[in-house]
C-alpha positions in Angstrom: 19.6 47.1 -38.7 16.0 46.0 -38.4 16.5 42.7 -39.7 18.0 41.7 -36.4 14.7 42.5 -34.7 12.4 40.9 -37.3 10.9 37.4 -37.5 13.4 34.7 -38.4 13.0 32.4 -41.8 10.5 29.8 -41.6 11.4 26.3 -41.8 9.9 25.8 -45.3 12.1 28.7 -46.4 15.3 27.0 -44.8 14.5 23.9 -46.5 13.8 25.6 -50.0 17.2 27.4 -49.3 19.0 24.1 -48.6 17.4 22.4 -51.5 15.6 19.8 -49.5 18.7 18.2 -48.6 17.3 17.3 -44.9 15.3 14.0 -45.9 15.1 10.5 -44.5 13.2 9.4 -47.6 15.8 6.8 -48.5 16.7 5.9 -44.8 15.0 2.6 -44.5 16.2 1.6 -48.2 19.8 2.5 -48.7 20.6 3.7 -44.9 21.4 7.1 -46.2 20.9 9.8 -43.4 21.5 13.6 -43.8 24.8 14.9 -43.6 25.8 17.5 -40.9 24.7 21.0 -42.1 21.8 19.6 -44.3 19.1 20.5 -41.4 18.7 23.6 -39.4 19.2 21.4 -36.1 18.3 18.4 -34.2 14.6 19.3 -34.2 14.2 19.4 -37.9 16.2 16.3 -38.4 13.7 14.4 -36.0 10.8 15.7 -37.7 12.0 14.4 -41.1 12.9 11.0 -39.7 9.6 10.8 -37.8 7.8 11.7 -41.3 9.9 9.1 -43.1 8.9 6.3 -40.2 5.4 7.1 -41.0 5.7 6.7 -44.4 7.1 3.0 -44.2 4.8 0.0 -44.3 5.0 -0.5 -40.6 3.8 2.8 -39.7 4.7 4.8 -36.6 3.4 2.0 -34.0 5.7 -0.8 -34.9 9.3 -1.3 -36.0 10.7 -3.1 -39.0 13.1 -5.8 -38.7 14.8 -8.7 -40.8 14.9 -12.2 -39.8 17.9 -13.2 -38.0 19.4 -9.9 -38.9 19.9 -11.1 -42.8 20.0 -8.0 -44.7 18.7 -9.9 -47.8 15.6 -10.8 -45.8 12.1 -9.5 -46.5 11.5 -6.7 -44.0 8.9 -7.4 -41.6 7.0 -5.5 -38.8 6.8 -6.3 -35.2 6.5 -4.7 -31.6 10.2 -5.1 -31.1 13.7 -6.2 -32.8 14.1 -9.9 -32.2 16.8 -10.9 -29.4 16.4 -7.8 -27.4 15.1 -7.6 -24.0 13.4 -4.9 -21.6 16.9 -3.9 -20.7 17.9 -2.7 -24.0 14.7 -1.9 -25.7 11.7 -0.1 -23.9 9.5 -1.7 -26.6 8.9 -4.6 -24.1 7.8 -4.4 -20.6 9.4 -5.7 -17.5 10.9 -9.0 -17.4 10.0 -9.5 -21.1 12.2 -10.3 -24.0 11.5 -10.2 -28.0 11.0 -13.3 -29.6 11.8 -14.3 -33.5 8.5 -13.1 -34.7 8.9 -9.8 -33.2 6.5 -9.9 -30.3 7.1 -9.3 -26.6 6.9 -12.4 -24.2 7.6 -13.0 -20.5 10.9 -14.6 -19.9 9.3 -17.4 -17.9 7.7 -18.4 -21.0 11.2 -19.0 -22.8 11.9 -22.7 -23.5 15.1 -22.2 -21.7 13.7 -21.2 -18.4 14.9 -23.4 -15.5 17.0 -25.4 -17.9 20.4 -26.6 -17.1 23.4 -25.1 -18.5 27.1 -25.4 -18.4 28.4 -22.0 -17.5 27.6 -18.4 -18.2 29.3 -17.0 -21.4 29.2 -13.4 -20.3 28.1 -12.2 -23.8 24.7 -10.5 -24.6 21.8 -12.8 -23.9 20.9 -13.1 -27.4 24.2 -15.0 -28.1 24.3 -16.9 -24.8 23.4 -20.6 -24.1 20.1 -19.6 -22.4 18.9 -17.3 -24.9 17.4 -14.0 -24.9 16.7 -12.6 -21.4 18.3 -15.5 -19.5 21.8 -16.2 -17.9 23.2 -19.2 -16.4 23.2 -19.2 -12.6 24.5 -22.2 -10.9 24.0 -24.1 -13.9 20.5 -23.1 -14.4 19.1 -20.6 -16.7 17.4 -17.9 -14.9 16.8 -14.0 -15.2 18.6 -13.4 -12.0 19.3 -14.8 -8.6 19.2 -13.3 -5.0 21.9 -11.2 -4.4 22.1 -10.0 -8.1 22.5 -6.2 -8.5 19.6 -4.5 -9.8 20.0 -3.1 -13.2 17.7 0.0 -12.3 16.7 1.5 -8.8 13.6 0.0 -7.0 14.1 -3.5 -8.3 15.1 -6.5 -6.4 15.4 -10.2 -7.7 12.9 -12.7 -6.3 12.1 -16.3 -7.2 14.6 -15.6 -10.0 12.4 -12.8 -11.2 12.9 -9.1 -11.2 10.1 -7.5 -9.1 9.6 -3.9 -8.2 10.5 -3.2 -4.7 8.1 -0.5 -3.1 10.3 -0.2 0.0 13.5 0.8 -2.2 11.3 3.7 -3.7 10.3 4.8 -0.4 13.9 5.1 0.9 14.8 6.9 -2.3 12.1 9.5 -2.1 12.1 11.9 1.0 8.5 12.6 0.6 7.5 9.0 0.7 9.6 8.4 3.8 8.0 11.5 5.5 4.6 10.3 4.7 5.4 6.9 6.2 6.7 8.4 9.7 3.5 10.3 9.8 1.3 7.3 9.2 3.1 5.5 11.8 2.7 8.0 14.4 -1.3 8.4 13.4 -1.5 4.6 13.8 0.2 4.5 17.3 -2.0 7.4 18.4 -5.4 5.4 17.2 -4.0 2.3 18.9 -3.4 4.1 22.4 -6.9 5.5 22.1 -8.3 2.1 21.5 -6.4 0.5 24.4 -7.4 3.1 26.8 -11.2 2.7 25.6 -10.8 -1.1 26.3 -9.3 -0.4 29.8 -12.0 2.0 30.6 -14.8 -0.7 29.6 -12.9 -3.4 31.5 -12.8 -1.3 34.7 -16.7 -0.6 34.2 -17.7 -4.2 33.8 -15.1 -6.1 35.9 -14.5 -3.8 38.8 -15.5 -4.3 42.4 -18.8 -2.2 42.0 -20.1 -4.1 38.8 -22.3 -1.6 37.1 -20.9 1.5 38.5 -19.7 4.2 36.0 -16.2 4.2 35.3 -14.3 7.3 36.6 -10.8 8.0 35.4 -8.0 9.1 37.7 -8.4 12.7 36.6 -12.1 13.0 37.6 -11.8 10.9 40.7 -10.9 14.1 42.7 -8.2 14.3 45.7 -8.3 11.6 48.0 -10.2 11.7 51.5 -8.0 13.0 54.2 -7.7 10.3 57.3 -8.3 11.6 60.7 -5.1 11.8 62.7 -4.0 9.2 65.2 -3.4 11.4 68.0 -5.9 14.2 68.5 -4.3 17.3 70.2 -7.9 19.0 70.4 -11.4 17.8 70.8 -11.6 16.9 67.1 -9.4 13.8 67.6 -10.0 13.3 71.2 -7.8 14.7 74.2 -4.1 14.4 74.3 -3.2 10.7 75.1 -6.1 9.4 73.4 -6.2 7.3 70.0 -9.2 6.9 68.0 -10.0 3.3 67.7 -13.1 2.5 65.7 -16.5 4.5 65.6 -17.6 5.9 68.9 -14.5 4.7 70.8 -11.1 6.0 72.0 -8.3 4.1 73.4 -6.8 6.0 76.3 -3.0 5.5 77.0 -2.8 4.3 80.5 -0.4 5.4 83.2 2.0 2.3 82.5 1.8 2.5 78.8 -1.2 0.1 78.5 -4.3 0.5 76.3 -7.8 1.2 77.9 -10.9 1.1 76.1 -13.2 4.2 76.9 -16.5 5.1 75.6 -16.9 8.0 73.0 -17.2 10.7 75.6 -13.8 12.2 76.3 -12.4 11.2 79.9 -9.6 13.5 81.2 -6.3 11.9 82.4 -5.7 12.1 86.0 -3.2 14.3 87.3 0.1 13.2 88.2 0.6 10.7 91.2 1.7 12.0 94.7 5.3 12.7 95.1 7.3 10.0 97.1 10.0 10.3 99.5 12.7 10.3 96.6 11.2 13.3 95.0 9.3 11.4 92.1 5.9 10.9 91.1 4.4 7.7 92.1 1.4 6.1 90.1 -2.0 6.5 91.8 -3.3 3.4 93.7 -6.5 2.0 92.5 -8.4 3.2 95.8 -7.0 6.7 95.3 -8.0 6.8 91.7 -11.8 5.7 92.6 -11.9 8.3 95.3 
């Protein structure tokens, strides 16, 4: 009963119970791999394979290959498997392919780069007419052409070469898109502040009163009220008077004319005498002087 809650068997105990069948000691010599059930699981299988790889002449940093895939050729060590590209093997970087000596090189250094070709065969590039990493586009060997679908997100073809597209990563990442919007808003705010400052400087230097401090519309205060045209009281003159310049008023005559008058208020004469028809007639000049 308590064995269900006790510690499990160690890996060494499992290996001893299985007679050490989970081993990759002969993996690189005769191709034998542990059969199903020889290992406790994928983790132990990977550990045994890792240990076997470290025991090879190439070590854990390099890969072992045979020239041109000849099984009878002497094994060699290199960075990658010849004929593969960055699309099939991550050992080489972007836009690189594996040369015959097992070293990664840029595809633009291939002897077939920008060379004429008859057509595209549609097979693996290592078997094509343009060599590893290149295909025939418009009778010319290139890596890609404009409009070619990207093999991975975030890439685009430029000058027949795959380049990383930062805008693609921004559109795919919502956080990056939000940061871009915030940066644009802040940049617009700073631009408006600079334009407002330049406007204030121009008003202070080029205004009608040169050298006067610039006053914004908010600090200018309310506008000065203008005096009324017709003064019903003594402030604007007596009724019938119109302010006309400093110190003068214009008096509305009896016939609608304007008569200049000094600043003191002169009262209007009373209505003229009544005529025979019952209407007020204008005063005569002699009557006004008297």
